[in-house]
NUTI-173990 format. One record per residue: residue in three letters; residue number from 0; x, y, z of N, C-alpha, C in turn. Coordinates in Angstrom, 2 decimals. Atoms other than C-alpha are relative to their C-alpha. Example, Ala and Ser with C-alpha at 12.3 -4.5 7.8 and 13.67 -1.06 7.14 Angstrom:
REM NUTI-173990
[ALA,0,[0.89,-1.19,0.00],[12.30,-4.50,7.80],[0.90,1.20,0.00]];
[SER,1,[-0.82,-1.19,-0.06],[13.67,-1.06,7.14],[-0.77,1.09,0.73]];
END
This chain:
REM NUTI-173990
[MET,0,[-1.44,0.10,0.15],[-53.28,-221.40,-66.25],[0.63,-0.59,1.25]];
[GLY,1,[-0.55,0.52,-1.25],[-52.69,-222.26,-62.59],[-0.06,-1.50,0.09]];
[VAL,2,[0.15,1.45,-0.05],[-53.96,-225.81,-63.00],[1.05,-0.67,-0.87]];
[ILE,3,[-1.01,0.57,0.89],[-51.61,-226.46,-65.91],[1.37,0.08,0.64]];
[ALA,4,[-1.30,-0.15,-0.66],[-48.61,-225.10,-64.01],[0.12,-0.96,1.18]];
[GLU,5,[-0.02,0.93,-1.12],[-49.54,-227.15,-60.95],[0.19,-1.44,-0.48]];
[PHE,6,[-0.17,1.34,0.56],[-49.80,-230.28,-63.08],[1.43,-0.22,-0.47]];
[ILE,7,[-1.39,0.13,0.47],[-46.39,-229.63,-64.65],[0.94,-0.17,1.18]];
[VAL,8,[-0.86,0.12,-1.18],[-44.75,-229.12,-61.26],[-0.21,-1.35,0.66]];
[TYR,9,[0.28,1.31,-0.59],[-46.48,-232.22,-59.89],[0.66,-1.10,-0.81]];
[PHE,10,[-0.58,1.02,0.86],[-45.34,-234.25,-62.88],[1.51,-0.04,0.14]];
[ILE,11,[-1.46,-0.05,-0.08],[-41.73,-233.07,-62.68],[0.49,-0.48,1.35]];
[VAL,12,[-0.49,0.32,-1.34],[-41.32,-233.34,-58.92],[-0.38,-1.40,0.42]];
[ASP,13,[0.45,1.26,-0.58],[-43.41,-236.33,-58.02],[0.37,-1.19,-0.88]];
[LEU,14,[-0.23,1.17,0.84],[-43.11,-238.62,-60.98],[1.45,-0.15,-0.42]];
[LEU,15,[-1.37,0.13,0.50],[-39.67,-237.82,-62.32],[1.03,-0.05,1.12]];
[LEU,16,[-1.05,-0.07,-1.01],[-37.57,-236.80,-59.32],[-0.15,-1.07,1.07]];
[ILE,17,[0.19,1.00,-1.05],[-39.10,-238.99,-56.63],[0.01,-1.40,-0.59]];
[GLY,18,[-0.02,1.31,0.66],[-39.64,-241.86,-59.06],[1.41,-0.43,-0.36]];
[LEU,19,[-1.39,0.30,0.33],[-36.05,-241.66,-60.26],[0.79,-0.38,1.24]];
[ALA,20,[-0.70,0.31,-1.25],[-34.77,-241.61,-56.69],[-0.46,-1.34,0.59]];
[ALA,21,[0.51,1.25,-0.56],[-37.03,-244.48,-55.65],[0.56,-1.22,-0.72]];
[VAL,22,[-0.57,1.11,0.75],[-35.57,-246.65,-58.39],[1.52,-0.06,0.17]];
[LEU,23,[-1.46,-0.01,0.01],[-31.92,-245.57,-58.37],[0.64,-0.09,1.39]];
[LEU,24,[-0.60,-0.01,-1.33],[-31.30,-245.08,-54.65],[0.26,-1.40,0.56]];
[PRO,25,[-0.31,1.37,-0.47],[-31.69,-248.76,-53.65],[1.02,-0.72,-0.88]];
[LEU,26,[-0.97,0.65,0.88],[-29.71,-249.85,-56.71],[1.42,0.48,0.27]];
[LEU,27,[-1.33,-0.56,-0.20],[-26.79,-247.51,-56.07],[0.57,-0.28,1.39]];
[THR,28,[-0.46,0.25,-1.37],[-26.63,-248.25,-52.33],[-0.15,-1.47,0.39]];
[PHE,29,[0.16,1.43,-0.24],[-27.21,-252.02,-52.67],[-1.08,-0.29,1.05]];
[GLY,30,[1.14,0.23,-0.87],[-30.50,-251.76,-50.77],[0.11,0.57,1.40]];
[ARG,31,[-0.18,-0.53,-1.35],[-29.14,-249.93,-47.72],[-0.81,1.27,0.24]];
[VAL,32,[0.76,-1.25,-0.11],[-31.03,-246.68,-48.42],[-1.19,-0.10,-0.93]];
[ARG,33,[1.20,0.02,0.84],[-34.56,-246.34,-49.72],[-0.84,1.24,0.26]];
[VAL,34,[0.93,-1.11,-0.15],[-37.21,-243.71,-50.22],[-1.16,-0.48,0.85]];
[ALA,35,[1.09,0.37,-0.90],[-39.86,-243.75,-47.52],[-1.31,-0.11,-0.77]];
[ALA,36,[1.31,0.15,0.61],[-43.34,-244.86,-48.42],[-0.81,1.28,0.18]];
[ALA,37,[0.82,-1.21,-0.06],[-45.96,-242.20,-49.02],[-0.76,0.09,1.32]];
[ASP,38,[0.75,0.00,-1.27],[-47.80,-243.24,-45.84],[0.90,-0.33,1.19]];
[ALA,39,[-0.94,0.29,-1.08],[-44.68,-243.52,-43.66],[-0.40,0.76,1.27]];
[GLN,40,[0.39,-0.60,-1.27],[-45.40,-242.85,-40.02],[1.19,0.61,0.69]];
[GLY,41,[-1.06,-0.65,-0.76],[-43.39,-240.59,-37.79],[0.66,1.13,-0.78]];
[PRO,42,[-0.63,-1.14,0.66],[-41.53,-237.38,-38.49],[1.40,-0.31,-0.49]];
[PHE,43,[-1.37,0.07,0.49],[-38.33,-237.00,-40.43],[0.73,1.23,0.50]];
[PRO,44,[-0.78,-1.18,-0.39],[-35.53,-234.69,-39.21],[0.11,0.96,-1.18]];
[PHE,45,[-0.08,-1.02,1.04],[-34.79,-231.54,-41.20],[0.81,-0.45,-1.21]];
[HIS,46,[-0.83,0.46,1.11],[-32.16,-233.32,-43.33],[-0.67,-1.13,-0.77]];
[GLY,47,[0.79,0.97,0.72],[-34.63,-236.06,-44.26],[0.39,-1.45,0.13]];
[PHE,48,[-0.44,1.38,-0.16],[-32.77,-239.21,-43.19],[-0.38,-0.51,1.39]];
[ARG,49,[0.26,0.66,-1.28],[-33.84,-241.63,-40.46],[0.19,-1.50,-0.18]];
[ARG,50,[-0.12,1.46,0.02],[-33.40,-245.29,-39.54],[-1.39,-0.62,0.03]];
[ALA,51,[1.26,0.75,0.00],[-36.25,-247.63,-40.34],[0.10,-1.09,1.07]];
[SER,52,[0.01,1.04,-1.02],[-37.24,-250.44,-38.01],[0.88,-1.20,-0.38]];
[ASP,53,[-0.85,1.11,0.43],[-35.27,-252.94,-40.11],[1.47,0.40,-0.13]];
[GLY,54,[-1.38,-0.43,-0.01],[-32.05,-250.90,-39.84],[0.46,0.76,-1.24]];
[ARG,55,[-0.36,-0.74,1.21],[-32.05,-249.36,-43.32],[-0.22,1.49,0.20]];
[LEU,56,[0.23,-1.43,0.01],[-31.81,-245.66,-43.94],[-1.19,0.30,-0.89]];
[GLU,57,[1.12,-0.47,0.79],[-34.97,-243.98,-45.18],[0.18,1.48,-0.26]];
[VAL,58,[-0.01,-1.42,0.35],[-35.14,-240.67,-46.98],[-1.44,0.43,-0.17]];
[GLY,59,[1.36,-0.50,0.10],[-38.31,-238.62,-46.66],[-0.34,0.42,-1.42]];
[ARG,60,[0.42,-0.30,1.37],[-40.31,-238.07,-49.83],[0.10,1.49,-0.30]];
[SER,61,[-0.09,-1.44,0.27],[-40.29,-234.30,-49.43],[1.44,0.45,-0.22]];
[GLN,62,[-1.40,-0.39,0.16],[-36.49,-234.15,-49.23],[0.66,-0.70,-1.19]];
[VAL,63,[-0.67,0.76,1.04],[-35.61,-236.79,-51.81],[-0.13,0.67,-1.37]];
[GLY,64,[0.13,-0.73,1.25],[-36.95,-234.69,-54.68],[1.04,1.10,-0.12]];
[LEU,65,[-1.02,-1.06,-0.01],[-34.65,-231.84,-53.68],[1.39,-0.58,-0.18]];
[TYR,66,[-1.31,0.63,0.13],[-31.65,-234.15,-53.32],[0.24,-0.50,-1.43]];
[THR,67,[-0.13,0.48,1.37],[-32.29,-235.70,-56.73],[0.20,1.17,-0.96]];
[LEU,68,[-0.15,-1.18,0.85],[-32.68,-232.27,-58.34],[1.40,0.58,0.13]];
[LEU,69,[-1.35,-0.51,-0.19],[-29.41,-231.09,-56.81],[1.04,-0.89,-0.67]];
[LEU,70,[-0.93,0.93,0.64],[-27.60,-234.21,-58.01],[-0.05,0.14,-1.52]];
[LEU,71,[0.13,-0.16,1.45],[-28.97,-233.79,-61.54],[0.60,1.32,-0.47]];
[LEU,72,[-0.60,-1.29,0.36],[-27.93,-230.11,-61.60],[1.53,-0.05,0.06]];
[ILE,73,[-1.46,0.15,-0.09],[-24.40,-231.00,-60.46],[0.52,-0.80,-1.19]];
[LEU,74,[-0.41,0.79,1.16],[-24.17,-233.67,-63.16],[-0.10,0.80,-1.29]];
[LEU,75,[0.13,-0.86,1.17],[-25.43,-231.17,-65.75],[1.14,1.01,-0.06]];
[ALA,76,[-1.10,-0.96,-0.03],[-22.84,-228.60,-64.65],[1.32,-0.67,-0.36]];
[LEU,77,[-1.22,0.73,0.35],[-20.05,-231.20,-64.85],[0.04,-0.34,-1.48]];
[TRP,78,[0.06,0.31,1.41],[-21.21,-232.22,-68.30],[0.27,1.25,-0.84]];
[LEU,79,[-0.23,-1.25,0.73],[-21.30,-228.59,-69.48],[1.44,0.45,0.08]];
[VAL,80,[-1.42,-0.37,-0.15],[-17.82,-227.96,-68.12],[0.87,-0.90,-0.87]];
[SER,81,[-0.81,0.92,0.80],[-16.45,-231.06,-69.81],[-0.19,0.25,-1.50]];
[MET,82,[0.25,-0.29,1.41],[-18.06,-230.09,-73.13],[0.67,1.31,-0.43]];
[GLY,83,[-0.61,-1.28,0.31],[-16.50,-226.62,-72.93],[1.49,-0.07,-0.21]];
[ARG,84,[-1.46,0.13,0.14],[-12.93,-227.90,-72.94],[0.40,-0.29,-1.41]];
END
């Protein structure tokens, strides 16, 4: 049962949340912010943002999943509130 749960969490976090952020973040910010590569060198601060060598903002892969999840939960809450009126 542990392997199945681990696969589900991996699928949700890695493929959906990080994948969604990797596609939408550059589109919404016109290429100014991007998700860091999986093999990015150097540490990220606790908030997950840093400047890349080309001047763009990079978001760490471990933080971008959390940020995407929070954004999706806020959008869900707004949708539920609007449907309740």
